[in-house]
N, C-alpha and C positions, 0 to 999 in steps of 0.2 A: 035810659041811655046816660043821663047825667050822673046816676049813682055808679054805673059801672065805670064810667071815666074817672070819677073820683077815687074809686077803689084802685084802679090801675095807677093814677097818678101818685097815690099815696105809697103803693108798694114799690115803685120806681124810685121815688125821692125820699122815702122814709129812712130814718137813721137806722143803720145796721148796727148790730153788737156782735163783737167777736171776742171769744175768751183765748188768750195767748199764754203759753206756758214757757218761761225762760229759764233754762237749767245750764249747768256746766260745772267744772271744777271750782273749788274755792279759789277766791282771789283772780277769777278770770276776767271781771269786769262786768258782771251781769247788773249789778245795782248802779253802777256808773252809767251803763247804757240805758237803763230804766229812767233815771232822773234827767238825763240829757234829753230823752225823747219828752218827758213830761215838762220839764222846766226850761229846756233849751240851753242849759248851761252845765258845766261840770262841777259837781259837788263834792264835798269830802265825805268818804263812806267809812263804815265800820264792817267787819264780818257779819254776814246775815245768819243768825240763827232763827230758823223758822222761814218766814218768808216776808216780802213786801208785796204790796199789790197797789197799782195805780191805774187809773183810767187815762188814756191818751186818746185825745180827738184828732182825726185826719179824715178831711173831706166830709162826707156823710156817714163815717164809720166810727164807732166808739169802741176802742180796743181796751179791754180790761187785761192788764198784763201782770201775770203772778211770777215773780222774781224768786226762785226757791233757793235756800242755801245750799252750798256746794260741798260742804265738809264730807269727808267718807262715811261719817256715821249717819248723816242726814240724807244721802243718796237713795238708800233703800226706800225712803218715804216719797221719792218722786212719783211713783206710780199711783199714788193717792189722788194726785192732781190731774191725771189723764182724762178722767171722766169729763165730759161737756167741754173739751178743749179743742178748738178749731184749728189751732196753729202751735207749732213748736219752734223756739229758738235755742240752739245749743251753742253756746258762747265758748270759744277757745281762745286763750291768750296766746297769740302766734309768737310773741317774744319769749315765751317761756318754753324754750326748746325741750328741756328736761321733762316736760310733763305732756308734751304732745302725744305720746303713746299712750299715756294714762287717760288722756281725754278721748282718744280713739276707742280704747277699750270700754270706757264707761258709756259712750254713745252707742257701741254696738250692743252692750248689755241692755241699755235703756230701749233701744228699738226692738230687740227681742221681746221685751216685757209689752210694749206698745202693740205690736203684732197680735199678742194675745187678748188684747181688749177690744180689737176691731172686729 
């Protein structure tokens, strides 16, 4: 009885881990969001070539957030990060009206690829 209760207790209150993929067009604010979540403050960033990865703790969940560069030559590589991902954040700079349609098209293209992996 004690062993069963112990297992139940540890499953209910154990730290959970989730892998989150954050993508979007270049200069949309992905890295700024990542470090605001991680550090609680806005930091100066440079364009991401490749990726940034940080672990963000919230309650009993440990989120490993992968911030992947958004330059047009890097976008085809996003699909390589889909595997073992439990969540997706697609960042859109709503102030950049000239690129909202481009962001929409890229999101649709990416979702079509994601459906292939499901």
